[in-house]
Each structure stands twice: as C-alpha cells, then as structure tokens.
TIRO-2110 file (N, C-alpha, C; in Angstrom, 1 decimal):
// TIRO-2110
11.2, -176.9, -128.4, N, 1, A
10.8, -177.8, -127.2, CA, 1, A
9.6, -178.6, -128.4, C, 1, A
9.4, -179.5, -128.5, N, 2, A
8.6, -180.4, -129.3, CA, 2, A
7.6, -181.0, -128.4, C, 2, A
6.4, -181.2, -128.4, N, 3, A
5.2, -181.9, -128.1, CA, 3, A
4.5, -182.7, -129.1, C, 3, A
4.9, -183.9, -128.8, N, 4, A
4.6, -185.1, -130.2, CA, 4, A
3.9, -186.3, -129.6, C, 4, A
2.9, -186.0, -128.6, N, 5, A
1.6, -186.8, -127.8, CA, 5, A
0.5, -186.3, -127.3, C, 5, A
-0.8, -186.5, -127.2, N, 6, A
-1.7, -185.6, -126.9, CA, 6, A
-1.4, -185.5, -125.5, C, 6, A
-0.7, -186.2, -124.7, N, 7, A
-0.6, -186.3, -123.4, CA, 7, A
0.4, -185.2, -122.7, C, 7, A
1.2, -184.5, -124.2, N, 8, A
1.9, -183.5, -123.4, CA, 8, A
1.5, -182.0, -123.9, C, 8, A
2.0, -181.1, -122.7, N, 9, A
1.7, -179.6, -123.0, CA, 9, A
2.7, -178.8, -122.0, C, 9, A
2.3, -177.8, -122.2, N, 10, A
3.8, -176.6, -121.6, CA, 10, A
2.5, -175.7, -120.8, C, 10, A
3.2, -175.1, -119.5, N, 11, A
2.6, -174.2, -118.3, CA, 11, A
3.1, -173.2, -117.9, C, 11, A
2.5, -172.4, -117.4, N, 12, A
3.4, -170.8, -116.9, CA, 12, A
2.9, -171.3, -115.3, C, 12, A
3.7, -170.8, -114.3, N, 13, A
2.5, -170.8, -113.0, CA, 13, A
3.2, -169.5, -112.0, C, 13, A
3.1, -168.4, -111.6, N, 14, A
3.8, -167.7, -110.7, CA, 14, A
4.0, -168.3, -109.1, C, 14, A
5.2, -167.7, -108.4, N, 15, A
5.6, -168.0, -107.3, CA, 15, A
4.5, -167.1, -106.5, C, 15, A
4.2, -165.9, -106.5, N, 16, A
3.6, -165.2, -105.9, CA, 16, A
2.7, -164.6, -106.5, C, 16, A
2.0, -163.4, -105.8, N, 17, A
0.9, -162.9, -106.3, CA, 17, A
1.3, -161.2, -106.8, C, 17, A
0.5, -161.0, -107.7, N, 18, A
0.9, -159.7, -108.5, CA, 18, A
0.7, -158.7, -107.8, C, 18, A
1.0, -157.5, -108.1, N, 19, A
0.7, -156.2, -107.4, CA, 19, A
-0.3, -155.9, -108.2, C, 19, A
0.1, -155.5, -109.2, N, 20, A
-0.8, -154.7, -110.1, CA, 20, A
-1.5, -155.3, -111.4, C, 20, A
-0.6, -155.9, -112.1, N, 21, A
-0.6, -156.6, -113.8, CA, 21, A
-0.4, -157.6, -114.0, C, 21, A
-1.2, -158.3, -114.5, N, 22, A
-0.7, -160.1, -114.7, CA, 22, A
0.1, -160.0, -116.0, C, 22, A
1.4, -160.7, -115.9, N, 23, A
2.2, -160.8, -116.8, CA, 23, A
1.7, -161.8, -118.4, C, 23, A
1.8, -161.0, -119.5, N, 24, A
1.6, -161.3, -120.6, CA, 24, A
2.4, -162.2, -121.3, C, 24, A
1.6, -162.9, -122.1, N, 25, A
2.5, -164.5, -122.4, CA, 25, A
2.0, -164.6, -124.0, C, 25, A
3.0, -164.4, -125.2, N, 26, A
2.5, -164.5, -126.3, CA, 26, A
3.5, -165.8, -127.2, C, 26, A
2.9, -167.0, -127.4, N, 27, A
3.3, -167.8, -127.8, CA, 27, A
3.0, -168.5, -129.2, C, 27, A
4.3, -168.6, -129.7, N, 28, A
4.3, -169.4, -131.8, CA, 28, A
4.9, -170.6, -131.8, C, 28, A
4.2, -171.6, -132.2, N, 29, A
4.4, -172.9, -132.8, CA, 29, A
3.7, -173.0, -134.1, C, 29, A
4.2, -174.0, -134.6, N, 30, A
3.7, -175.0, -136.1, CA, 30, A
3.7, -176.0, -135.9, C, 30, A
2.0, -176.7, -135.9, N, 31, A
2.0, -178.0, -136.1, CA, 31, A
2.3, -178.6, -137.1, C, 31, A
3.1, -179.9, -137.2, N, 32, A
3.2, -180.7, -138.3, CA, 32, A
2.3, -182.0, -138.4, C, 32, A
2.2, -182.4, -139.1, N, 33, A
1.3, -183.9, -139.4, CA, 33, A
0.5, -183.9, -140.5, C, 33, A
-0.8, -182.7, -140.6, N, 34, A
-1.5, -182.5, -141.7, CA, 34, A
-1.6, -181.6, -141.9, C, 34, A
-0.5, -180.9, -142.8, N, 35, A
-0.2, -179.6, -143.1, CA, 35, A
0.7, -178.7, -142.2, C, 35, A
1.3, -177.9, -142.5, N, 36, A
2.1, -177.1, -141.7, CA, 36, A
1.4, -176.1, -141.4, C, 36, A
1.0, -176.0, -139.8, N, 37, A
-0.1, -175.0, -139.7, CA, 37, A
0.6, -174.0, -138.3, C, 37, A
1.1, -173.0, -138.6, N, 38, A
1.4, -172.4, -137.4, CA, 38, A
0.5, -171.0, -137.1, C, 38, A
0.8, -171.2, -135.6, N, 39, A
-0.3, -170.5, -134.8, CA, 39, A
0.7, -169.3, -133.8, C, 39, A
0.2, -168.2, -133.2, N, 40, A
0.3, -167.5, -132.4, CA, 40, A
-1.1, -167.5, -131.3, C, 40, A
-0.5, -167.6, -130.2, N, 41, A
-1.6, -167.3, -129.3, CA, 41, A
-0.9, -166.3, -128.1, C, 41, A
-2.0, -165.8, -127.3, N, 42, A
-1.7, -165.1, -126.5, CA, 42, A
-2.3, -165.3, -124.5, C, 42, A
-1.7, -165.3, -123.9, N, 43, A
-2.4, -165.6, -122.4, CA, 43, A
-2.0, -164.6, -121.3, C, 43, A
-2.5, -164.8, -120.4, N, 44, A
-2.1, -163.9, -119.0, CA, 44, A
-1.6, -165.0, -118.1, C, 44, A
-0.9, -164.7, -117.2, N, 45, A
-0.8, -165.4, -116.0, CA, 45, A
-2.1, -165.2, -115.1, C, 45, A
-2.2, -166.2, -114.1, N, 46, A
-3.2, -166.2, -113.0, CA, 46, A
-2.5, -166.3, -111.8, C, 46, A
-2.8, -165.4, -110.7, N, 47, A
-2.2, -165.8, -109.3, CA, 47, A
-1.6, -166.5, -108.8, C, 47, A
-3.1, -168.1, -109.0, N, 48, A
-3.2, -168.8, -108.1, CA, 48, A
-2.9, -170.1, -108.8, C, 48, A
-3.2, -170.1, -110.2, N, 49, A
-3.1, -171.7, -111.1, CA, 49, A
-2.3, -171.6, -112.2, C, 49, A
-2.3, -172.9, -112.7, N, 50, A
-1.0, -173.3, -113.8, CA, 50, A
-2.4, -172.4, -115.3, C, 50, A
-1.3, -172.0, -116.0, N, 51, A
-2.1, -171.4, -117.2, CA, 51, A
-1.3, -172.3, -118.3, C, 51, A
-2.2, -173.0, -119.1, N, 52, A
-1.7, -174.0, -120.3, CA, 52, A
-1.4, -172.9, -121.5, C, 52, A
0.0, -172.6, -121.7, N, 53, A
0.3, -171.9, -122.3, CA, 53, A
0.2, -172.6, -124.3, C, 53, A
0.7, -173.7, -124.0, N, 54, A
0.8, -174.5, -125.3, CA, 54, A
0.2, -175.9, -124.8, C, 54, A
-1.1, -176.0, -125.4, N, 55, A
-1.7, -177.3, -125.1, CA, 55, A
-1.3, -178.5, -125.8, C, 55, A
-1.5, -179.4, -125.6, N, 56, A
-1.2, -181.1, -126.3, CA, 56, A
-2.0, -180.9, -127.8, C, 56, A
-1.1, -181.3, -128.4, N, 57, A
-1.3, -181.7, -130.0, CA, 57, A
-2.7, -182.6, -130.1, C, 57, A
-2.7, -182.4, -131.3, N, 58, A
-3.9, -183.1, -131.7, CA, 58, A
-3.2, -185.1, -132.2, C, 58, A
-4.2, -186.0, -132.1, N, 59, A
-3.2, -187.1, -132.6, CA, 59, A
-2.5, -186.9, -133.9, C, 59, A
-1.5, -187.6, -134.1, N, 60, A
-0.6, -187.7, -135.1, CA, 60, A
-0.1, -186.4, -135.6, C, 60, A
-0.2, -185.2, -134.8, N, 61, A
0.6, -184.1, -135.0, CA, 61, A
1.8, -183.8, -134.0, C, 61, A
2.5, -183.3, -134.4, N, 62, A
3.4, -183.0, -134.1, CA, 62, A
3.8, -181.3, -133.5, C, 62, A
4.0, -181.0, -132.4, N, 63, A
3.8, -179.3, -132.1, CA, 63, A
5.2, -178.6, -131.9, C, 63, A
5.9, -178.0, -132.8, N, 64, A
7.1, -177.4, -132.6, CA, 64, A
6.7, -175.6, -132.3, C, 64, A
7.7, -175.8, -130.8, N, 65, A
7.5, -174.4, -130.3, CA, 65, A
8.7, -173.6, -130.7, C, 65, A
7.8, -172.6, -130.9, N, 66, A
9.1, -172.0, -132.0, CA, 66, A
9.5, -170.3, -131.0, C, 66, A
8.4, -170.2, -130.3, N, 67, A
9.0, -168.7, -129.5, CA, 67, A
7.8, -168.5, -128.2, C, 67, A
8.1, -168.6, -127.1, N, 68, A
7.7, -167.9, -125.5, CA, 68, A
8.2, -166.9, -125.5, C, 68, A
7.3, -165.9, -125.3, N, 69, A
7.9, -164.1, -124.7, CA, 69, A
7.0, -163.9, -123.7, C, 69, A
7.3, -163.9, -122.3, N, 70, A
6.1, -163.4, -121.2, CA, 70, A
7.5, -162.3, -120.5, C, 70, A
6.4, -161.0, -120.5, N, 71, A
7.0, -159.8, -120.1, CA, 71, A
6.3, -159.6, -118.9, C, 71, A
7.1, -159.1, -117.9, N, 72, A
6.8, -158.6, -116.8, CA, 72, A
6.3, -157.0, -116.8, C, 72, A
4.8, -156.7, -116.7, N, 73, A
4.3, -155.7, -116.6, CA, 73, A
3.9, -155.5, -115.3, C, 73, A
4.5, -156.0, -114.3, N, 74, A
3.7, -156.0, -113.2, CA, 74, A
4.8, -154.6, -112.3, C, 74, A
4.6, -154.1, -110.9, N, 75, A
5.5, -152.9, -110.6, CA, 75, A
6.6, -153.4, -109.5, C, 75, A
6.4, -154.8, -109.8, N, 76, A
7.6, -156.1, -108.9, CA, 76, A
8.0, -157.1, -109.7, C, 76, A
9.1, -157.5, -109.1, N, 77, A
9.7, -158.7, -109.5, CA, 77, A
8.9, -159.5, -109.2, C, 77, A
8.8, -160.7, -110.6, N, 78, A
7.4, -162.1, -110.4, CA, 78, A
8.5, -163.2, -110.7, C, 78, A
8.6, -163.8, -110.0, N, 79, A
9.2, -165.6, -110.3, CA, 79, A
8.0, -166.4, -111.0, C, 79, A
8.4, -166.9, -112.0, N, 80, A
7.9, -167.8, -113.1, CA, 80, A
8.2, -169.1, -113.3, C, 80, A
7.5, -170.2, -113.4, N, 81, A
7.9, -171.6, -113.2, CA, 81, A
7.2, -171.7, -114.6, C, 81, A
8.0, -172.2, -115.7, N, 82, A
7.3, -172.7, -116.9, CA, 82, A
7.9, -174.5, -116.8, C, 82, A
6.5, -174.9, -117.3, N, 83, A
6.7, -176.7, -116.5, CA, 83, A
6.3, -177.3, -117.8, C, 83, A
7.3, -178.4, -117.7, N, 84, A
6.5, -179.5, -118.9, CA, 84, A
5.6, -180.4, -118.5, C, 84, A
4.7, -180.7, -118.9, N, 85, A
3.4, -181.7, -118.5, CA, 85, A
3.5, -182.4, -119.6, C, 85, A
3.3, -184.2, -118.8, N, 86, A
3.4, -185.0, -119.3, CA, 86, A
2.5, -186.2, -118.4, C, 86, A
1.3, -186.3, -118.8, N, 87, A
0.5, -187.1, -118.6, CA, 87, A
-0.1, -186.6, -117.0, C, 87, A
0.1, -185.1, -116.7, N, 88, A
-0.4, -184.5, -115.5, CA, 88, A
0.7, -184.3, -114.6, C, 88, A
1.8, -185.1, -115.0, N, 89, A
3.4, -184.6, -114.0, CA, 89, A
3.8, -183.6, -114.6, C, 89, A
4.0, -183.0, -113.7, N, 90, A
4.8, -181.6, -114.0, CA, 90, A
6.5, -181.6, -114.1, C, 90, A
7.1, -181.0, -114.4, N, 91, A
8.5, -180.9, -115.0, CA, 91, A
9.2, -179.7, -115.2, C, 91, A
9.7, -179.0, -113.8, N, 92, A
10.1, -177.7, -114.6, CA, 92, A
11.2, -177.4, -115.8, C, 92, A
10.7, -176.9, -116.3, N, 93, A
11.6, -176.6, -117.8, CA, 93, A
12.5, -175.4, -117.6, C, 93, A
11.6, -174.3, -116.9, N, 94, A
12.6, -172.9, -116.8, CA, 94, A
11.6, -172.6, -115.7, C, 94, A
13.0, -171.8, -114.7, N, 95, A
12.5, -171.1, -113.3, CA, 95, A
13.1, -169.4, -113.5, C, 95, A
12.6, -168.7, -113.6, N, 96, A
13.1, -167.4, -113.4, CA, 96, A
12.7, -166.4, -113.2, C, 96, A
13.4, -165.2, -112.2, N, 97, A
12.6, -164.2, -111.8, CA, 97, A
13.1, -162.8, -112.5, C, 97, A
11.8, -162.1, -113.1, N, 98, A
11.4, -161.2, -114.0, CA, 98, A
12.1, -159.9, -113.2, C, 98, A
12.8, -158.7, -113.5, N, 99, A
12.0, -157.7, -112.9, CA, 99, A
11.2, -156.8, -113.1, C, 99, A
10.5, -156.1, -112.9, N, 100, A
9.7, -155.0, -113.6, CA, 100, A
10.1, -154.9, -114.8, C, 100, A
9.3, -154.8, -115.8, N, 101, A
9.7, -154.5, -117.4, CA, 101, A
10.5, -155.2, -118.1, C, 101, A
11.1, -156.2, -117.8, N, 102, A
11.6, -157.3, -118.1, CA, 102, A
10.8, -158.3, -118.9, C, 102, A
11.8, -159.2, -119.8, N, 103, A
11.2, -160.2, -120.7, CA, 103, A
11.8, -161.4, -120.3, C, 103, A
11.5, -162.6, -120.8, N, 104, A
12.3, -164.2, -120.3, CA, 104, A
11.3, -164.7, -122.1, C, 104, A
12.4, -164.7, -122.7, N, 105, A
11.9, -165.4, -124.0, CA, 105, A
12.6, -166.4, -124.5, C, 105, A
11.9, -167.6, -125.2, N, 106, A
12.8, -169.0, -125.3, CA, 106, A
12.1, -168.5, -126.9, C, 106, A
13.4, -168.9, -127.8, N, 107, A
13.2, -168.9, -129.2, CA, 107, A
14.4, -169.9, -129.7, C, 107, A
13.6, -170.6, -130.4, N, 108, A
14.3, -172.0, -131.3, CA, 108, A
15.7, -172.9, -130.1, C, 108, A
14.9, -172.9, -128.9, N, 109, A
15.6, -174.3, -128.2, CA, 109, A
16.5, -173.4, -126.8, C, 109, A
16.7, -171.8, -127.0, N, 110, A
17.3, -171.1, -126.0, CA, 110, A
16.6, -170.1, -125.3, C, 110, A
17.2, -169.9, -123.9, N, 111, A
16.2, -169.1, -123.0, CA, 111, A
17.1, -167.8, -123.3, C, 111, A
16.7, -166.6, -123.3, N, 112, A
17.1, -165.3, -123.2, CA, 112, A
16.2, -164.6, -121.9, C, 112, A
17.2, -163.7, -121.5, N, 113, A
16.5, -162.6, -120.5, CA, 113, A
16.4, -161.3, -121.2, C, 113, A
END
C-alpha cells in the first residue's frame, strides 16, 4: 500500500469490545522523497475509536507500507477493520476475525492469517 498524499492514512477499528487486552499493532514503512527513511511504530487498538496506524505523509513524501502485524492477545475472537482513509472518507481495506492468539499480517501487498 502506498500513501502518496497528505490526505491519506490507514486506521484500525474493532467491531466489538475486548474482554481483557487490546490488540497490539506493529507497522513498518519507508518514506521516500527526502531521503529514504524506514520507520517502525507500535500501537494498540481502542474499544470504541478508530486508531491511526499509518499517518499521512508529509508534502512531497511517498509512504510505502511494508508491514502491518495485528496480534489478538485477548481471550476471545476479535473482528478488525483496516481502513484506507482519503479526505476523511473511510474505505474498508481488510476486515478479518482473529481468534485468540492469532495474527493478521500484511507484508508487501499480501495479507496473511
């Protein structure tokens, strides 16, 4: 996935409430434009709100998402919605139900369970 404008980002939202633990999310991306700057960031889901996991790139920057890893460390299944956001409009990029202890991984254009 490529974010090539300051109005594009990626968010995650749970379809329900967790029982004991929020889901950790690890994201790796590289910014191109003014040098090539790889970055890794970590987040946790929120029961009720969208969480931005890849923010909009700066002006004249292209952000290439290399990896998204979502792990369900809760004790029950969790349904996640990964959204591609353009100008505040949400587009479902991926929706998946993760069993307890499982992961959803995006790597170089492919989603894995």
